[in-house]
C-alpha positions as a Markdown table, in Angstrom:
| # | Residue | x | y | z |
|---|---|---|---|---|
| 1 | Met | -9.4 | 3.9 | -16.4 |
| 2 | Ile | -6.6 | 1.4 | -16.6 |
| 3 | Ala | -4.1 | 4.2 | -16.2 |
| 4 | Arg | -5.9 | 5.3 | -13.1 |
| 5 | Gln | -5.8 | 1.8 | -11.6 |
| 6 | Arg | -2.1 | 1.6 | -12.4 |
| 7 | Ser | -1.6 | 4.9 | -10.5 |
| 8 | Leu | -3.6 | 3.8 | -7.5 |
| 9 | Ala | -1.9 | 0.4 | -7.2 |
| 10 | Pro | 1.4 | 1.7 | -5.9 |
| 11 | Ile | -0.4 | 4.2 | -3.6 |
| 12 | Gly | -2.4 | 1.5 | -2.0 |
| 13 | Ala | 0.8 | -0.6 | -1.4 |
| 14 | Ser | 2.4 | 2.5 | 0.1 |
| 15 | Ile | -0.5 | 2.9 | 2.5 |
| 16 | Arg | -0.3 | -0.7 | 3.5 |
| 17 | Asp | 3.4 | -0.4 | 4.1 |
| 18 | Ala | 3.0 | 2.7 | 6.1 |
| 19 | Arg | 0.3 | 1.1 | 8.3 |
| 20 | Ala | 2.5 | -1.9 | 8.8 |
| 21 | Gln | 5.4 | 0.3 | 9.9 |
| 22 | Leu | 3.2 | 2.3 | 12.3 |
| 23 | Lys | 1.9 | -1.0 | 13.8 |
| 24 | Gly | 5.4 | -2.4 | 13.8 |
| 25 | Lys | 4.1 | -5.6 | 12.2 |
| 26 | Pro | 5.3 | -7.3 | 9.0 |
| 27 | Glu | 3.4 | -6.7 | 5.9 |
| 28 | Thr | 2.5 | -10.4 | 5.8 |
| 29 | Glu | -0.4 | -9.8 | 8.1 |
């Protein structure tokens, strides 16, 4: 399970980054 969480962590960050880019807003929101 830990391995699975490790794998999902970077994916979640990538999704957040992608959304920030689409919105054109900084990731600090």
